[in-house]
N, CA, C and O atoms as a Maestro MAE file, in Angstrom:
{
 s_m_m2io_version
 :::
 2.0.0
}

f_m_ct {
 s_m_title
 :::
 protein
 m_atom[204] {
  # First column is atom index #
  i_m_mmod_type
  r_m_x_coord
  r_m_y_coord
  r_m_z_coord
  i_m_residue_number
  s_m_chain_name
  s_m_pdb_residue_name
  s_m_pdb_atom_name
  i_m_atomic_number
  :::
  1 25 0.837 -0.975 0.210 1 A "UNK " " N  " 7
  2 3 -0.197 -0.198 -0.349 1 A "UNK " " CA " 6
  3 2 1.012 0.659 0.260 1 A "UNK " " C  " 6
  4 15 1.900 0.400 1.072 1 A "UNK " " O  " 8
  5 25 0.487 2.351 -0.852 2 A "UNK " " N  " 7
  6 3 1.721 3.347 -0.413 2 A "UNK " " CA " 6
  7 2 1.135 4.537 -0.113 2 A "UNK " " C  " 6
  8 15 -0.092 4.451 -0.160 2 A "UNK " " O  " 8
  9 25 1.376 5.173 0.057 3 A "UNK " " N  " 7
  10 3 0.253 6.720 0.489 3 A "UNK " " CA " 6
  11 2 1.251 8.095 0.010 3 A "UNK " " C  " 6
  12 15 2.374 7.865 -0.438 3 A "UNK " " O  " 8
  13 25 0.923 9.032 0.097 4 A "UNK " " N  " 7
  14 3 1.744 10.299 -0.376 4 A "UNK " " CA " 6
  15 2 1.125 10.936 0.705 4 A "UNK " " C  " 6
  16 15 0.094 10.817 1.368 4 A "UNK " " O  " 8
  17 25 2.332 11.813 0.639 5 A "UNK " " N  " 7
  18 3 1.863 12.719 1.500 5 A "UNK " " CA " 6
  19 2 3.304 12.555 2.809 5 A "UNK " " C  " 6
  20 15 3.853 11.464 2.963 5 A "UNK " " O  " 8
  21 25 3.701 13.729 3.579 6 A "UNK " " N  " 7
  22 3 4.072 13.865 4.839 6 A "UNK " " CA " 6
  23 2 4.175 13.442 5.885 6 A "UNK " " C  " 6
  24 15 3.747 14.132 6.811 6 A "UNK " " O  " 8
  25 25 4.699 12.318 6.134 7 A "UNK " " N  " 7
  26 3 4.504 10.541 7.040 7 A "UNK " " CA " 6
  27 2 4.501 11.055 8.867 7 A "UNK " " C  " 6
  28 15 4.985 11.944 9.568 7 A "UNK " " O  " 8
  29 25 3.980 10.336 8.951 8 A "UNK " " N  " 7
  30 3 3.419 10.645 10.540 8 A "UNK " " CA " 6
  31 2 2.772 9.972 10.964 8 A "UNK " " C  " 6
  32 15 1.963 9.173 10.491 8 A "UNK " " O  " 8
  33 25 3.199 10.346 12.370 9 A "UNK " " N  " 7
  34 3 1.678 9.149 13.202 9 A "UNK " " CA " 6
  35 2 0.567 8.892 12.852 9 A "UNK " " C  " 6
  36 15 0.116 7.785 12.560 9 A "UNK " " O  " 8
  37 25 -0.177 10.325 12.857 10 A "UNK " " N  " 7
  38 3 -1.485 10.260 11.705 10 A "UNK " " CA " 6
  39 2 -2.034 9.987 10.837 10 A "UNK " " C  " 6
  40 15 -3.169 9.536 10.683 10 A "UNK " " O  " 8
  41 25 -0.734 10.418 9.732 11 A "UNK " " N  " 7
  42 3 -1.046 9.614 8.774 11 A "UNK " " CA " 6
  43 2 -0.691 7.846 8.603 11 A "UNK " " C  " 6
  44 15 -1.526 7.187 7.984 11 A "UNK " " O  " 8
  45 25 0.198 7.333 9.004 12 A "UNK " " N  " 7
  46 3 0.640 6.158 9.590 12 A "UNK " " CA " 6
  47 2 -1.246 5.650 9.525 12 A "UNK " " C  " 6
  48 15 -1.881 5.392 8.502 12 A "UNK " " O  " 8
  49 25 -1.797 5.639 11.067 13 A "UNK " " N  " 7
  50 3 -2.851 4.979 11.621 13 A "UNK " " CA " 6
  51 2 -3.375 5.784 11.142 13 A "UNK " " C  " 6
  52 15 -3.414 6.659 12.007 13 A "UNK " " O  " 8
  53 25 -4.103 6.327 9.839 14 A "UNK " " N  " 7
  54 3 -4.952 6.466 8.798 14 A "UNK " " CA " 6
  55 2 -4.950 5.445 7.958 14 A "UNK " " C  " 6
  56 15 -5.838 4.641 7.673 14 A "UNK " " O  " 8
  57 25 -3.271 5.619 7.390 15 A "UNK " " N  " 7
  58 3 -3.013 3.875 5.912 15 A "UNK " " CA " 6
  59 2 -3.390 2.966 6.942 15 A "UNK " " C  " 6
  60 15 -4.619 2.978 7.011 15 A "UNK " " O  " 8
  61 25 -2.770 1.989 7.980 16 A "UNK " " N  " 7
  62 3 -3.320 1.442 8.400 16 A "UNK " " CA " 6
  63 2 -5.063 0.825 9.266 16 A "UNK " " C  " 6
  64 15 -5.329 -0.339 9.568 16 A "UNK " " O  " 8
  65 25 -5.493 1.420 9.362 17 A "UNK " " N  " 7
  66 3 -6.815 1.395 9.694 17 A "UNK " " CA " 6
  67 2 -7.884 1.549 7.921 17 A "UNK " " C  " 6
  68 15 -8.971 0.997 7.755 17 A "UNK " " O  " 8
  69 25 -7.170 2.416 6.865 18 A "UNK " " N  " 7
  70 3 -7.616 1.823 5.428 18 A "UNK " " CA " 6
  71 2 -7.121 0.438 5.224 18 A "UNK " " C  " 6
  72 15 -7.859 -0.471 4.845 18 A "UNK " " O  " 8
  73 25 -5.699 0.278 5.516 19 A "UNK " " N  " 7
  74 3 -6.023 -1.212 5.021 19 A "UNK " " CA " 6
  75 2 -6.307 -2.553 5.554 19 A "UNK " " C  " 6
  76 15 -6.272 -3.628 4.953 19 A "UNK " " O  " 8
  77 25 -6.675 -2.242 7.122 20 A "UNK " " N  " 7
  78 3 -7.577 -3.579 8.326 20 A "UNK " " CA " 6
  79 2 -8.563 -3.325 7.551 20 A "UNK " " C  " 6
  80 15 -9.366 -4.164 7.959 20 A "UNK " " O  " 8
  81 25 -9.188 -2.667 6.565 21 A "UNK " " N  " 7
  82 3 -10.964 -2.535 6.418 21 A "UNK " " CA " 6
  83 2 -10.148 -3.509 5.010 21 A "UNK " " C  " 6
  84 15 -10.016 -4.733 5.028 21 A "UNK " " O  " 8
  85 25 -9.755 -2.725 4.045 22 A "UNK " " N  " 7
  86 3 -8.934 -4.160 2.796 22 A "UNK " " CA " 6
  87 2 -9.210 -5.272 3.730 22 A "UNK " " C  " 6
  88 15 -10.317 -5.789 3.878 22 A "UNK " " O  " 8
  89 25 -8.336 -5.539 4.228 23 A "UNK " " N  " 7
  90 3 -7.890 -6.998 4.124 23 A "UNK " " CA " 6
  91 2 -9.196 -7.314 5.167 23 A "UNK " " C  " 6
  92 15 -9.295 -8.495 4.836 23 A "UNK " " O  " 8
  93 25 -10.678 -7.080 6.560 24 A "UNK " " N  " 7
  94 3 -11.561 -7.715 6.754 24 A "UNK " " CA " 6
  95 2 -12.155 -7.299 5.510 24 A "UNK " " C  " 6
  96 15 -13.335 -7.569 5.733 24 A "UNK " " O  " 8
  97 25 -12.120 -6.874 4.483 25 A "UNK " " N  " 7
  98 3 -13.164 -7.107 2.830 25 A "UNK " " CA " 6
  99 2 -12.933 -8.628 2.026 25 A "UNK " " C  " 6
  100 15 -13.682 -9.424 1.458 25 A "UNK " " O  " 8
  101 25 -11.588 -8.561 2.290 26 A "UNK " " N  " 7
  102 3 -11.410 -9.725 1.165 26 A "UNK " " CA " 6
  103 2 -11.098 -11.364 2.238 26 A "UNK " " C  " 6
  104 15 -10.545 -11.538 3.324 26 A "UNK " " O  " 8
  105 25 -11.676 -12.167 1.394 27 A "UNK " " N  " 7
  106 3 -11.956 -13.562 2.477 27 A "UNK " " CA " 6
  107 2 -10.817 -14.170 2.350 27 A "UNK " " C  " 6
  108 15 -10.717 -15.246 2.940 27 A "UNK " " O  " 8
  109 25 -9.495 -13.610 1.457 28 A "UNK " " N  " 7
  110 3 -8.118 -14.181 0.785 28 A "UNK " " CA " 6
  111 2 -7.194 -14.120 1.547 28 A "UNK " " C  " 6
  112 15 -6.339 -15.005 1.577 28 A "UNK " " O  " 8
  113 25 -7.168 -13.118 2.288 29 A "UNK " " N  " 7
  114 3 -5.974 -12.414 2.293 29 A "UNK " " CA " 6
  115 2 -6.221 -11.888 3.709 29 A "UNK " " C  " 6
  116 15 -7.224 -11.546 4.336 29 A "UNK " " O  " 8
  117 25 -4.178 -11.999 4.103 30 A "UNK " " N  " 7
  118 3 -4.467 -12.210 5.954 30 A "UNK " " CA " 6
  119 2 -2.525 -11.214 5.867 30 A "UNK " " C  " 6
  120 15 -1.475 -11.322 5.233 30 A "UNK " " O  " 8
  121 25 -3.283 -10.094 7.269 31 A "UNK " " N  " 7
  122 3 -1.656 -10.149 7.312 31 A "UNK " " CA " 6
  123 2 -0.395 -11.616 7.212 31 A "UNK " " C  " 6
  124 15 -0.482 -12.836 7.346 31 A "UNK " " O  " 8
  125 25 0.585 -10.749 6.941 32 A "UNK " " N  " 7
  126 3 1.640 -12.562 7.175 32 A "UNK " " CA " 6
  127 2 2.715 -11.368 8.009 32 A "UNK " " C  " 6
  128 15 3.761 -11.992 8.188 32 A "UNK " " O  " 8
  129 25 2.866 -10.100 8.515 33 A "UNK " " N  " 7
  130 3 3.354 -9.594 9.315 33 A "UNK " " CA " 6
  131 2 3.293 -7.888 9.917 33 A "UNK " " C  " 6
  132 15 2.970 -6.928 9.217 33 A "UNK " " O  " 8
  133 25 3.569 -7.844 10.929 34 A "UNK " " N  " 7
  134 3 3.422 -6.476 11.239 34 A "UNK " " CA " 6
  135 2 3.481 -5.182 10.174 34 A "UNK " " C  " 6
  136 15 4.498 -4.848 9.565 34 A "UNK " " O  " 8
  137 25 2.969 -4.925 10.137 35 A "UNK " " N  " 7
  138 3 3.768 -3.274 8.936 35 A "UNK " " CA " 6
  139 2 4.916 -2.345 8.943 35 A "UNK " " C  " 6
  140 15 5.290 -2.082 10.086 35 A "UNK " " O  " 8
  141 25 5.483 -1.858 8.139 36 A "UNK " " N  " 7
  142 3 7.097 -1.521 7.400 36 A "UNK " " CA " 6
  143 2 6.654 -0.241 7.140 36 A "UNK " " C  " 6
  144 15 6.285 -0.087 5.976 36 A "UNK " " O  " 8
  145 25 6.552 1.005 8.062 37 A "UNK " " N  " 7
  146 3 7.207 2.114 7.522 37 A "UNK " " CA " 6
  147 2 8.062 1.815 6.626 37 A "UNK " " C  " 6
  148 15 8.803 0.852 6.821 37 A "UNK " " O  " 8
  149 25 8.142 2.490 5.572 38 A "UNK " " N  " 7
  150 3 9.247 3.073 4.782 38 A "UNK " " CA " 6
  151 2 9.344 4.288 3.998 38 A "UNK " " C  " 6
  152 15 8.233 4.674 3.631 38 A "UNK " " O  " 8
  153 25 10.152 4.899 3.682 39 A "UNK " " N  " 7
  154 3 10.309 5.900 2.951 39 A "UNK " " CA " 6
  155 2 11.595 6.991 2.905 39 A "UNK " " C  " 6
  156 15 12.272 7.654 3.691 39 A "UNK " " O  " 8
  157 25 11.489 6.757 1.581 40 A "UNK " " N  " 7
  158 3 12.879 7.731 1.499 40 A "UNK " " CA " 6
  159 2 12.081 8.782 -0.554 40 A "UNK " " C  " 6
  160 15 11.541 8.453 -1.610 40 A "UNK " " O  " 8
  161 25 12.597 10.038 0.156 41 A "UNK " " N  " 7
  162 3 11.901 10.824 -1.199 41 A "UNK " " CA " 6
  163 2 14.055 11.615 -1.245 41 A "UNK " " C  " 6
  164 15 14.921 11.623 -0.370 41 A "UNK " " O  " 8
  165 25 14.055 11.947 -2.204 42 A "UNK " " N  " 7
  166 3 14.701 13.300 -2.763 42 A "UNK " " CA " 6
  167 2 14.321 14.534 -1.828 42 A "UNK " " C  " 6
  168 15 13.213 14.526 -1.291 42 A "UNK " " O  " 8
  169 25 15.174 15.563 -1.620 43 A "UNK " " N  " 7
  170 3 15.438 16.175 -0.602 43 A "UNK " " CA " 6
  171 2 13.871 17.529 -1.724 43 A "UNK " " C  " 6
  172 15 13.004 18.370 -1.488 43 A "UNK " " O  " 8
  173 25 14.317 17.026 -2.505 44 A "UNK " " N  " 7
  174 3 13.700 18.026 -3.593 44 A "UNK " " CA " 6
  175 2 12.431 17.941 -4.151 44 A "UNK " " C  " 6
  176 15 11.831 18.750 -4.858 44 A "UNK " " O  " 8
  177 25 12.030 16.586 -3.632 45 A "UNK " " N  " 7
  178 3 10.288 16.287 -3.531 45 A "UNK " " CA " 6
  179 2 9.627 16.902 -2.822 45 A "UNK " " C  " 6
  180 15 10.026 16.805 -1.662 45 A "UNK " " O  " 8
  181 25 8.223 17.917 -3.010 46 A "UNK " " N  " 7
  182 3 7.691 18.392 -2.140 46 A "UNK " " CA " 6
  183 2 7.091 17.666 -1.379 46 A "UNK " " C  " 6
  184 15 6.532 16.680 -1.861 46 A "UNK " " O  " 8
  185 25 7.009 17.929 0.116 47 A "UNK " " N  " 7
  186 3 6.439 17.212 1.440 47 A "UNK " " CA " 6
  187 2 5.252 16.185 1.432 47 A "UNK " " C  " 6
  188 15 4.969 15.152 2.039 47 A "UNK " " O  " 8
  189 25 4.351 17.444 -0.148 48 A "UNK " " N  " 7
  190 3 2.691 16.688 -0.192 48 A "UNK " " CA " 6
  191 2 2.452 15.767 -1.157 48 A "UNK " " C  " 6
  192 15 1.449 15.059 -1.238 48 A "UNK " " O  " 8
  193 25 4.368 15.801 -2.656 49 A "UNK " " N  " 7
  194 3 4.171 14.821 -3.086 49 A "UNK " " CA " 6
  195 2 4.945 13.431 -3.099 49 A "UNK " " C  " 6
  196 15 5.376 12.830 -4.083 49 A "UNK " " O  " 8
  197 25 5.020 13.036 -1.633 50 A "UNK " " N  " 7
  198 3 6.696 11.793 -1.211 50 A "UNK " " CA " 6
  199 2 5.451 11.031 -1.502 50 A "UNK " " C  " 6
  200 15 4.243 11.253 -1.592 50 A "UNK " " O  " 8
  201 25 6.371 9.924 -1.620 51 A "UNK " " N  " 7
  202 3 5.593 9.088 -1.362 51 A "UNK " " CA " 6
  203 2 6.263 7.719 -0.050 51 A "UNK " " C  " 6
  204 15 5.535 6.791 0.299 51 A "UNK " " O  " 8
  :::
 }
 m_bond[203] {
  # First column is bond index #
  i_m_from
  i_m_to
  i_m_order
  :::
  1 1 2 1
  2 2 3 1
  3 3 4 2
  4 3 5 1
  5 5 6 1
  6 6 7 1
  7 7 8 2
  8 7 9 1
  9 9 10 1
  10 10 11 1
  11 11 12 2
  12 11 13 1
  13 13 14 1
  14 14 15 1
  15 15 16 2
  16 15 17 1
  17 17 18 1
  18 18 19 1
  19 19 20 2
  20 19 21 1
  21 21 22 1
  22 22 23 1
  23 23 24 2
  24 23 25 1
  25 25 26 1
  26 26 27 1
  27 27 28 2
  28 27 29 1
  29 29 30 1
  30 30 31 1
  31 31 32 2
  32 31 33 1
  33 33 34 1
  34 34 35 1
  35 35 36 2
  36 35 37 1
  37 37 38 1
  38 38 39 1
  39 39 40 2
  40 39 41 1
  41 41 42 1
  42 42 43 1
  43 43 44 2
  44 43 45 1
  45 45 46 1
  46 46 47 1
  47 47 48 2
  48 47 49 1
  49 49 50 1
  50 50 51 1
  51 51 52 2
  52 51 53 1
  53 53 54 1
  54 54 55 1
  55 55 56 2
  56 55 57 1
  57 57 58 1
  58 58 59 1
  59 59 60 2
  60 59 61 1
  61 61 62 1
  62 62 63 1
  63 63 64 2
  64 63 65 1
  65 65 66 1
  66 66 67 1
  67 67 68 2
  68 67 69 1
  69 69 70 1
  70 70 71 1
  71 71 72 2
  72 71 73 1
  73 73 74 1
  74 74 75 1
  75 75 76 2
  76 75 77 1
  77 77 78 1
  78 78 79 1
  79 79 80 2
  80 79 81 1
  81 81 82 1
  82 82 83 1
  83 83 84 2
  84 83 85 1
  85 85 86 1
  86 86 87 1
  87 87 88 2
  88 87 89 1
  89 89 90 1
  90 90 91 1
  91 91 92 2
  92 91 93 1
  93 93 94 1
  94 94 95 1
  95 95 96 2
  96 95 97 1
  97 97 98 1
  98 98 99 1
  99 99 100 2
  100 99 101 1
  101 101 102 1
  102 102 103 1
  103 103 104 2
  104 103 105 1
  105 105 106 1
  106 106 107 1
  107 107 108 2
  108 107 109 1
  109 109 110 1
  110 110 111 1
  111 111 112 2
  112 111 113 1
  113 113 114 1
  114 114 115 1
  115 115 116 2
  116 115 117 1
  117 117 118 1
  118 118 119 1
  119 119 120 2
  120 119 121 1
  121 121 122 1
  122 122 123 1
  123 123 124 2
  124 123 125 1
  125 125 126 1
  126 126 127 1
  127 127 128 2
  128 127 129 1
  129 129 130 1
  130 130 131 1
  131 131 132 2
  132 131 133 1
  133 133 134 1
  134 134 135 1
  135 135 136 2
  136 135 137 1
  137 137 138 1
  138 138 139 1
  139 139 140 2
  140 139 141 1
  141 141 142 1
  142 142 143 1
  143 143 144 2
  144 143 145 1
  145 145 146 1
  146 146 147 1
  147 147 148 2
  148 147 149 1
  149 149 150 1
  150 150 151 1
  151 151 152 2
  152 151 153 1
  153 153 154 1
  154 154 155 1
  155 155 156 2
  156 155 157 1
  157 157 158 1
  158 158 159 1
  159 159 160 2
  160 159 161 1
  161 161 162 1
  162 162 163 1
  163 163 164 2
  164 163 165 1
  165 165 166 1
  166 166 167 1
  167 167 168 2
  168 167 169 1
  169 169 170 1
  170 170 171 1
  171 171 172 2
  172 171 173 1
  173 173 174 1
  174 174 175 1
  175 175 176 2
  176 175 177 1
  177 177 178 1
  178 178 179 1
  179 179 180 2
  180 179 181 1
  181 181 182 1
  182 182 183 1
  183 183 184 2
  184 183 185 1
  185 185 186 1
  186 186 187 1
  187 187 188 2
  188 187 189 1
  189 189 190 1
  190 190 191 1
  191 191 192 2
  192 191 193 1
  193 193 194 1
  194 194 195 1
  195 195 196 2
  196 195 197 1
  197 197 198 1
  198 198 199 1
  199 199 200 2
  200 199 201 1
  201 201 202 1
  202 202 203 1
  203 203 204 2
  :::
 }
}
């Protein structure tokens, strides 16, 4: 799952809720491990466009 914008606790929490909802709607997928938050963008990328 990818998320755009500046990361922070609220953004990660929102993305996790979205992912958990999606997983709950799927019958065949389950979480295999705890989530990882990874992010790297060049300093030249505006915060609102970071992935």
